[in-house]
C-alpha positions in Angstrom: -31.7 -0.4 4.1 -29.6 -0.6 1.0 -30.7 -1.2 -2.5 -28.6 -4.3 -3.1 -30.7 -7.0 -4.7 -30.0 -10.4 -5.9 -30.5 -9.1 -9.5 -27.9 -6.4 -8.9 -25.4 -9.0 -7.6 -26.1 -11.2 -10.6 -25.6 -8.2 -12.9 -22.3 -7.3 -11.2 -21.1 -10.9 -11.4 -22.0 -11.0 -15.1 -20.0 -7.8 -15.7 -17.1 -9.3 -13.8 -17.4 -12.6 -15.6 -17.8 -14.4 -12.3 -20.1 -17.4 -12.3 -22.1 -17.5 -9.0 -24.6 -20.1 -7.8 -27.7 -19.1 -6.0 -26.2 -19.6 -2.5 -23.3 -17.3 -3.4 -25.8 -14.7 -4.8 -27.7 -14.8 -1.5 -24.5 -14.5 0.6 -23.0 -11.7 -1.5 -26.4 -9.8 -1.5 -26.4 -9.8 2.3 -22.7 -8.9 2.6 -22.8 -6.1 0.0 -25.9 -4.7 1.7 -24.0 -4.5 5.0 -21.1 -2.8 3.4 -23.3 -0.2 1.6 -25.3 0.5 4.8 -22.1 1.0 6.7 -20.7 3.5 4.2 -24.1 5.3 4.2 -23.9 5.6 8.1 -20.4 7.1 7.9 -21.5 9.5 5.2 -24.4 10.7 7.3 -22.0 11.3 10.3 -19.7 13.5 8.2 -20.8 17.1 7.4 -19.4 19.2 4.7 -17.0 21.0 7.1 -15.1 18.0 8.2 -11.6 18.0 6.8 -10.2 14.8 5.3 -7.5 13.3 7.5 -5.1 10.4 7.3 -3.8 10.9 10.9 -5.7 12.2 14.0 -2.6 14.1 15.1 -0.8 16.4 12.7 2.6 15.2 11.6 5.8 17.2 11.0 9.1 16.3 9.6 11.9 16.0 12.2 14.9 16.2 9.9 18.0 17.7 11.2 19.9 20.2 9.1 22.6 18.7 6.8 26.0 19.3 8.1 29.1 18.4 6.1 31.5 16.5 8.3 34.9 14.8 7.6 34.6 11.3 6.3 36.9 8.4 5.3 39.2 8.8 2.3 38.8 6.2 -0.5 42.0 4.5 0.7 40.7 4.3 4.3 37.4 2.9 3.2 39.0 0.2 1.2 41.7 -0.6 3.8 39.6 -3.3 5.5 38.2 -4.9 2.3 39.4 -8.4 1.6 39.9 -7.5 -2.1 39.8 -4.2 -3.9 41.0 -2.8 -7.2 40.7 0.4 -9.2 39.4 2.2 -6.2 36.5 -0.1 -5.7 35.5 -3.1 -3.6 36.0 -6.3 -5.6 33.5 -9.1 -5.1 32.9 -12.4 -6.8 30.5 -12.3 -9.7 27.1 -13.7 -9.0 25.4 -13.2 -12.3 26.2 -14.8 -15.6 28.3 -17.4 -14.0 29.2 -20.5 -16.1 
């Protein structure tokens, strides 16, 4: 059984500047005791030789090698644009509009 007492819950609430009534103190005492007991059970099940893991199956990157391939020229990329200028796509301003 855990060592969570109503006095401890009141103390933690005071440190957190949370005003609790007696019903909340009783409920939080019970809930925190369950949490602490659960963590203790897990800690007992793990020995010192158990490695920490985030995934049960090892992960590996599956990146393909970078290969330089021909791409569109600037003129080709801008050829389908409704409006362009100075080698860039031209769009209507959306900020600082009056």
